[in-house]
N, C-alpha and C positions, 0 to 999 in steps of 0.2 A: 442229522444236519443241524447246524447251529442257527440261532436267531438272536444275534447280538443286540439289535435295537429293542425287540420285544422283551428280551431278558432284562435290559436296563430299565425299561418302563415298569415292568412288573416288580423289580427290586425296589425302585423308588417309591411306587405306590404302596408297597408293603411295609415300608419303614414308618409311615405315618409322620406325625409332626406338622408344624405350621409351614405353609408355603409363602415365604416372604419374597416372592419373585413373580414375574409374568408367567402365564396370562392372568388377567384379573378375575377369572372365575374361580381360581384357587382350588381347582379339582372337583368342584361341586356343580352338578347340572342345574342351571338356573330355571326359573319358571319359563314355560314354553320351550324347554330344551329337549323335548322328546324326539326331535329329528336326528339325534346323534346316534344313528345306527346305519348299517350298510344299506338297508332298504331305501334310504333317501339319498344315496350317493348316485346322482344321475348326471347327465350331460345335456347339451343343447338339444331339446326335443320340443315338439308341439308348440305351445304358445310362447316358449322361451325364444323362438326364432322370429317372432313378430316384433313390430315397433308401433306403439310402446309394448313393453313386456313386463312380467312380474318384477324383474330386477330394476328396470328403470322406474317403475312405479314406486318401489321401495326406496330407491335413491331420492326421489322427490319428497317422500315422507321424511327421510332422514334430514334432507336439507332444511325442512321446516323447523326441526328441533335445534338446528345450529344457526338459523337466521341467514343461511346462505342462499344465493341465487341458483346454485347448481352444486350437486354433490355426486362424486363418482365412487363406486366401491372398488376396493383393491383386494386381490388375493395374494399380493406380494408385500404385505405389511405396509409400512410407511415409505419403503424404498421406492416403489413405483410411483406413488403420488409425488414424492419430492422430485424425482427425476422428470416426470411428465410436466410438473408445474414449471420447472426451470426451462426446459426445452421448448415448451409452448409459449412461455411468457417473454423470453429474452432472445432476441435475434442472434443467430450463430455468429461467432467472431467478434461480438461487441464487448464493450467494457462492462464489468459487473463488480460491485462491492460485495464481499463475502465474509461472513463471520468465520474466523479461523477455527473455532471450536465446532466444526461441522461434523455431522455423521458421514461415514464414507459414501453413502448414497449420493451426496452432493458431488463428491469427487467424480463419480461415474458420469454425471451430467456435464461437469466441466470438461472431461475428456471428449465426450461426444460433441459438445457444442463448440469446442475450440475457443473458449472465451479468454479475454484478457482480464486477468483477475487482480483486483486490489484487495488485500487482506485487511480485515479489522481484527485486531488482537485483543481478546479479553484479558482480565487479570486472572491469575491463578493463585490458589493457596499453596503454601509450601508442602501441605499434605498431598498435593498432586491433584486437586479438584478445580475444575473450571468454574469461574464465576460468570454471570451473564454480562453481556455487553451493556455498558451504560453511557458510553461516549461515542459519538459518531461525527464524521466531518461535517462542517457547515455547508460545504460545497461538494456535491457529487455530480455536477453538471458534466455532460459528455458520456456518462454511463447510461446503460439501458435498464439495469436492475439492481436490486438490493436483496441479498439472501441472508436471513438470520435464523439461528437456532434458538428456540424459546419453548420451554424452559431448558435448563441444563438437565443432565441425567438425574441429578439429585433434586429436581423440582424447584430451582431458583429462577426468578425471572425479573425483568425490569419493565417499566412502563414505556412502550414503544409508540404511543400515540403521536407525540410531537415529531419523532423521527420519521414515522410513516407519512405524516403530513408534509414534512420537509422534502422527503423523497418524491412524493407526488407533485409538489410544486416545481420540482426540477425534472419532471417527466420520467421518473424511474418507476418501474413496476416492482412491487414488494411481495416476495415469497417468504413465508415463514414455515420452517420445519418445527411444528408443534407436536411432534410424535407423542410426547408424554403428557399432553394436556387435553385429551378429548373429553375429560370429565369436568372441565372448568366452565361451569355455568351456574355455580352456586356462590352465595355471598361469602362463604368462608374460603374461597379459592380465588386465584388471580383471574382477571378477565381474559377471555380468549383473544388471540390476535385478530380474529374476525371482528370482534367488538371494537378493537382499536383501529380498524380500517384497512388491514392488509388485503391485498388483491387475491392471493391464493394461500391457503393454509392446509398443511398435510397433518394427518393424525394416524398414529399407530394404535388403534383402539385396544388391541389385545394387551397392551402394556398396562392398562388401568382397569378396563371394564370386562364384563362377562361375555367376551367373544372368543372364538378360537384363535390360536396362534396363527399368524400370517394374514390377519385381516387389517385393513387400513381404509382411510378415507381421504379424499381430496375435495376441498371446497373452493368455490369461486364466488366472488361478489364483485359487482361493478362491471364496467365495459372495457377495461384495459386489456383483458386477455380474451382471445377468441375461443369460444367453446368448441368450435370445430377443430382448432389446433390441439386442444386438450384431448378430444376424442381420438384424433389421429395418433397422438403419442401413446395413449393407452392401448390402441391397437398394435402399435409397434412393440411396446414393452411388456404388456401383460399376456399371459397364456390365452390362447384361443379356446381352451377347454377348462374353464375355471371350475373349482370344486363347489358344487351347490350346497355342500355342508357348510363351507366357509361363508358363502353368500347368505345362507339361511341364518347363520349366527349373527350377521350384520342386520338382517331383517328383524330378528328377535330383539336386538338392541334398540332399533328405532321404535319398536313397540314399547319397550320399557321406558324410553325417554319421553314418550307421549303420556305416560301415566302420571296422575296428579301427585302421587307421593314419591316420585322418582328422586327428588332432591333430598328428602329427609335423611335417608341413610348416609349419604355423603356428608351432610352437615353434622350428623352425630359422630362420624368418624373424625372429622376435623377437631371437634371438641375433645374427643377421647385422646387424640394424638397430642394435643397441646398439654393435656394433663399428664401424659406419659413423659413429655419433654421435661416438665418440672420434676417429676419423680426421678428420672434418670440423672438429671443435673444435681439433685440433692444427694445422689449416691456417687458423685464424682465422674459422671460420664458426660462429656461435652457433646451437644447435639448441633449439627451444622445448621439445620433449619431454624432453630431458636436463635443462634448467633446471627444468621443472615437477616432474620426479621428485625433484629435490633440494629442492623446496619441500614435499614430502610429498603431492603429488597422485598419483592413479592415472593411468597413461599407457598408451596403445595404441601399441606399437612399430611397427605397420604404417602409422602416419602419420608423415611427416617434414616438419616445418616449419622452414625456414631463415629466420633473421631478418636484416633488412637492407633496402636499397632494392629493393622488389619488382620494379620494371620492369627494373632492371639485372641482378638475379639471374635473372629470367625469360629475359632475352636470352642469358645464358650457358647455362642449362639447355636452351634451345630447340635447341641444337646436338646434344642427346642424346635429346630426346623432348618430349612434351607434358605440361603441368602440369594438376593439378586446380584449383588456385586461386592467384591472385596478388592481393596487396593493396599498399597504399602501403608497408607496412613488413615484408612477408614473402612467401614463396612456399611452397606446400604440395604435397607429392607423396604419392599413395596407393600403397603397395607391396602386393604379393601374393606368396604362396608360389610358389617356382620362378622368380620374376622376377629377372633379373640386375641387380645393383647396380653393375656395372663402370663404366657411363657416369657415375654420380655420382662414383665414385672418380676417374675420369679428369679430371673437371671441377673437382675440389676446389681446386686451385691458383688457377684463374681465379675461382672463387666467393669464395675468400678475399680476392682483390684488391679486389672490389667490395663485399664485405659491410660492412666498417667496424665501428665500435663500435656496440653495440646497447644501448638503454635499456630495461631490464626493469621500470622503475617503473610504478606503477599510476596510472590516472586514473579519475575517477568516471564511471559510466554516465550518458549524457545523460538528464535527467529533465524531461519536458515536461508542463506542466499540462494536465489533462483538463477540458474545458468541456462536453462531451457524452459520454454513454456510447457504446460502440463501435457498438452496433446503431442507436441514435438518429442518430448521425452518418452512418452508412451510408445511412440512409433520408431524409436531409435534402437538399433541393435545393442544388446547388453550381455552381461555375464554375471554369474553368481560368485560372490566373494565372501570370505568369512567376515562376520559382523565386527569382530575385534580388530580387523584390518581395513575397515571400510571408511574410516575417517578421511575426509577430504575427497571422497568419491561422489559423483553425481548419480542420483537414484533414477532408475527406470520405472520403478513402481513405488507406491506409497507404503508407509509403515504405520500401522494402526493398532495400538494396544486395545485389546478387547477383553472385558468391557473397559471403557464405555464406547468404543468405536469411533473415537476422535483421532484422525490422522496426526501423528507427531511430525511426520515428514511427507512432503508431496513429491510426485514425479518431477524431475528437473531440478530439485534442490540438492545442495551439497551437504552431506552429513558432517557435523562437527564432532570433535572428540567428546565434547560434553554430551551431545545427543546420543552418541554411540555408547558411552558409559551408562547413561540413564536407561537405555534399552536393555543392556546386559543386566543391569540391576533388576529391572522389571521382570525379565525372563527368569532370573534366579529367585525371585520372590514367590513364584508359583501362584500369583494372584490372577493370572490370566494368560492369554496368548498375544502374540503380535502378528497380525495379518501382514503378509509381505516378507516374513522370515520363515525359512524352511531349514530343516535339519538335514545335513549331509555328513554322514560319517561321524555323528556325535557333535558336530559344530553348527552353531547358528550362522546362517548365510543370508545375504540380501542381494537383490538384483540391481546392478549398477550399470551405467552406460559404459560401453567399451572405451578404453583410453585412446 
C-alpha cells in the first residue's frame, strides 16, 4: 500500500536545506515542545469540559501578551478568526468597506453575510505585488464595517490609526486581517492594529512563530463587538473536536511571549535582515522591503522579497532551501529568529546575475464590473467553460491565484479579456495555482453563470 503524504514529508525532511516558508518553527521543536507525540493527542475529556477550562485559561494569558480584552484560539488558521470577526461584528446585509487585496477567507464571510460591498483598491507594482492601502474615503457614513488586510503577504503596512479613528467616528466597526503580523510587538517591527485601535484583529500565528500549522488567534478590544456573538460564530465555524496538539502549541507560544527575553531574538533578526538587504543590493538584487521603507511604508524585516524573474531566482535559491512564495516577478522568503542567513549570502552573486533591472512603477488594480452581488452569484446556476473563452462571462465562483490567496475576480463579476490573459499567463508560469480553475481534458476551465 502507498503512503503519498508520508512519502512526501519524509522526502522533504531528508533533503535538508533552509526552510524559508511557514510555519515559523522551521522544523525544529522549540522549548516546551515535548508534547509533539501521539501520547498527547486527546479530545474533550475531564476538566476540558468545564467552564473555565485549561483552554480558556490559556486564551486569557495570551490576551495579556497582546493587550487584548479577549482572545480566542483557532485550529483553522487565520481563516476562522477572519470569518468569525466579520460575521460577529457586521450585521448581515449591511454595507461594508473592504480592502480588495483580501485573503479568500474574507470572501467566505461576504458570501455568508450577504453584505453590500464597497471595494477599496490598493496600488500594485508591475511585478504583480500588492501594496498596502494608504488612502481611504473621508466619508463612510451608512456602512457598518471596515475590513482591511494588514500587512501584505510581503510584510508591508501603512499606519491605520487615523483611518480607524475616522471609521469609529462614523460608527463603523473595524476588522483587521493581520494574519502575518502576530510577532509585531517589537520596536523594529510595525505596531499591531490592536495598538492602532482596531476592534477585532486576526492572526495566523503559524505564519511567523513557533506554533503548528493551522493555529490562529482572534483578538477583541473595546465594546463595539459582542463577545457572545464571537463565541457563537466560533461554535458554527470551528470543529467541535479540536486537536489538542494544536491548542498546546498555542499555549506554548503564550508561555514564550511571557518570557523576559522574548523580544531579543526578533530584534536581532530585524538587524540581521537589514544588513542582508544592503549586501544583496550591493550585488545587484533589488529588495522590496528596502524599497518600500524608502517610500515611507512600514516594513516587516522578517519578510524578504527579491525582485526579478521569479522562476530563475527560485532556481538559484533552491540550492539552499525552499521558498514561501514565487511569482512571475519576485520570490519571497520568510525568516525566523535563530535561522541562519548564510545560504542567502552565499547565493548573492548568482542571484545578482539573474535578477536584472526591476521596474518599481505602479499599475492599476484590475477592476471588473459587478453584475450580480456576491451571494446572488454564488447561488445562481452555472456551467464550466474554457478559460480562454470566458471573457465577458459573469463568474459564479471567485478566481484566486495562490500564493498569495488574493482573489483576482469575485463571484458576480465579469471577466475581461485582460484578466483572462493574465490568468492564463500565471497558470503557464508554474508559480502557483488558481483556485476556482479546474482542469477538464487538458484545458483550464472556470465556473460562470448560465447565459
